[in-house]
C-alpha positions in Angstrom: -73.5 70.8 -62.4 -72.1 69.3 -65.4 -69.1 70.9 -67.0 -70.0 71.9 -70.6 -68.0 70.2 -73.3 -66.5 72.6 -75.9 -66.8 71.7 -79.7 -62.9 71.4 -79.8 -63.1 68.8 -76.9 -65.9 67.1 -78.7 -64.4 66.8 -81.9 -61.0 65.6 -80.3 -62.8 62.8 -78.2 -64.8 61.5 -81.2 -61.3 61.8 -83.3 -59.7 59.5 -80.6 -62.6 57.1 -80.5 -62.7 56.8 -84.4 -58.8 56.1 -84.2 -59.4 53.6 -81.5 -62.1 51.7 -83.4 -60.0 51.6 -86.8 -57.0 50.5 -85.0 -58.9 47.7 -83.6 -60.7 47.0 -87.2 -57.2 46.7 -88.6 -55.8 44.3 -85.9 -58.9 42.1 -86.0 -58.5 41.7 -90.1 -54.9 40.9 -89.4 -55.7 38.0 -86.9 -58.1 36.7 -89.5 -55.8 37.0 -92.3 -53.5 35.1 -90.2 -55.7 32.6 -89.4 -56.8 31.8 -93.0 -53.3 32.2 -94.2 -51.7 28.9 -95.9 -48.9 27.6 -94.1 -45.5 27.7 -95.5 -44.5 24.0 -96.3 -41.5 23.3 -94.4 -38.6 21.7 -96.6 -37.2 18.4 -95.6 -33.8 18.4 -94.1 -30.7 18.1 -96.4 -29.7 14.5 -96.3 -26.9 13.3 -94.2 -24.5 10.3 -93.5 -23.8 10.0 -97.1 -20.6 9.9 -99.1 -19.5 9.9 -102.7 -18.4 6.7 -104.8 -14.5 5.6 -104.6 -12.0 8.1 -105.7 -14.4 11.1 -106.4 -13.0 14.4 -106.9 -13.4 17.1 -104.2 -17.2 18.0 -103.8 -16.9 21.2 -105.4 -15.0 19.6 -108.6 -17.1 16.7 -108.2 -20.4 18.7 -108.6 -19.0 20.5 -111.7 -17.7 17.4 -113.6 -20.5 15.3 -112.7 -23.1 15.1 -115.4 -25.7 12.7 -113.4 -25.3 9.9 -115.9 -25.7 7.1 -113.9 -22.9 5.2 -115.4 -21.4 4.7 -112.0 -24.6 3.0 -110.5 -24.8 0.9 -113.6 -21.4 -0.6 -113.2 -21.7 -1.4 -109.6 -22.2 -5.0 -109.1 -23.4 -4.8 -105.8 -25.9 -2.1 -106.5 -24.8 -0.1 -103.4 -24.8 3.2 -105.2 -28.1 5.7 -104.9 -28.7 8.8 -106.3 -29.6 11.7 -104.2 -33.4 13.0 -104.6 -34.9 16.2 -105.5 -35.1 17.2 -101.8 -31.5 17.9 -101.5 -31.9 20.7 -104.0 -31.0 21.1 -107.8 -27.2 21.2 -107.5 -27.1 17.6 -105.7 -30.4 15.8 -107.2 -29.3 13.0 -109.2 -25.8 12.8 -107.9 -24.5 9.3 -106.8 -23.9 8.7 -103.1 -23.3 5.8 -100.5 -25.3 5.3 -97.7 -23.0 3.2 -95.5 -25.3 2.5 -92.9 -27.7 0.7 -95.4 -24.9 -0.7 -97.6 -21.1 -0.1 -97.6 -18.9 0.0 -100.5 -17.3 -3.5 -101.1 -14.2 -2.2 -102.8 -14.5 -4.1 -106.0 -11.3 -5.0 -108.0 -10.5 -2.3 -110.5 -13.0 0.1 -108.9 -15.9 -0.5 -111.8 -17.8 2.4 -110.9 -14.8 4.7 -111.2 -13.9 3.2 -114.2 -16.8 3.6 -115.9 -17.3 7.3 -115.1 -16.8 9.4 -118.4 -16.0 12.5 -117.1 -13.5 12.0 -114.4 -15.9 13.1 -111.5 -14.7 9.6 -110.2 -10.9 9.7 -111.0 -9.9 5.9 -112.4 -7.4 4.3 -109.8 -3.7 4.0 -110.6 -2.7 0.1 -110.9 -2.2 -1.1 -107.0 -3.6 2.3 -105.8 -6.2 1.7 -102.6 -9.5 3.4 -103.5 -10.9 6.1 -100.9 -14.2 7.2 -100.1 -14.1 9.0 -96.8 -12.7 8.5 -93.4 -14.0 6.8 -90.6 -14.6 8.4 -87.2 -15.7 7.1 -83.8 -17.9 8.8 -81.3 -16.2 7.9 -77.9 -19.6 8.5 -76.0 -21.3 6.0 -78.2 -18.9 3.1 -78.4 -19.2 0.3 -76.4 -15.7 -0.6 -76.1 -15.3 2.9 -74.5 -17.8 2.0 -72.0 -16.0 -1.1 -70.9 -18.4 -3.6 -72.8 -16.7 -6.1 -75.0 -17.3 -5.3 -78.7 -15.3 -5.6 -81.7 -17.8 -5.7 -84.4 -16.1 -2.5 -86.3 -12.7 -4.6 -86.0 -14.0 -7.8 -87.5 -15.8 -6.2 -90.4 -12.9 -4.1 -91.3 -11.3 -5.8 -94.5 -7.9 -4.1 -94.4 -4.9 -6.1 -93.3 -3.5 -4.9 -91.1 -6.7 -3.7 -89.7 -7.8 0.0 -90.2 -9.7 0.1 -86.8 -8.8 -1.8 -83.7 -9.9 -1.8 -79.9 -6.7 -1.4 -77.7 -8.3 -2.1 -74.3 -11.7 -2.1 -72.9 -12.5 1.5 -71.4 -11.2 3.2 -74.8 -12.8 3.8 -77.9 -12.2 2.1 -81.1 -9.2 3.9 -82.9 -9.0 4.3 -86.8 -5.6 4.2 -88.5 -6.4 7.5 -91.0 -3.3 5.7 -93.2 -5.2 2.5 -93.6 -8.9 3.4 -93.7 -10.5 3.5 -97.1 -13.7 4.9 -95.8 -15.7 1.8 -97.3 -18.0 2.1 -94.4 -18.2 -1.6 -93.2 -17.5 -0.5 -89.6 -20.2 2.2 -90.0 -22.7 -0.5 -91.5 -22.1 -2.9 -88.5 -21.7 -0.8 -85.4 -24.9 -1.3 -83.2 -24.7 1.9 -81.4 -24.0 3.9 -84.6 -20.8 5.2 -83.0 -19.0 5.1 -86.2 -19.6 7.5 -89.0 -17.9 8.6 -92.1 -16.5 12.1 -93.0 -15.5 13.4 -96.3 -11.9 13.3 -97.2 -9.8 16.9 -96.8 -9.6 18.5 -100.3 
């Protein structure tokens, strides 16, 4: 004989079932909405591997002083300077940079890019002063010389006398002299394994 169901049990069971149906409906609509939702466009990564033109002020002061006028780009006789694009963000877009892996700085006499800067974002050089862009760094794990393979491309490309980079012996990575390195990027440009990079000068 089946047990009689009370009114309280009947209504309680109906309420629980309605709740389950409502929850399933909500979850179902959530899945549908997620499926049709427009995916967020991933922003491109910030550019890396660039340095400012010679004698640039420390980055914060440079961004404050630079008006993005392009005078330094126009003054560069070798057309190696570029402007950062809009993907870099409003603060950086339009500011001048150098991509040493593509085109190193040739350290022109008189540093015409800095001489053309009307705001001092690129400081005009003192007479006889060595212009500076950055500091070369060598990643030993990528350096052929550190692996015992004969390679002195970076030494050959370095324009400084005496050289700002040298290979003391096979089995040791190329070493950079911070006193002589201008950060021109010629060693970065020529390195076949991208073992050399440029870092910003300390503020």
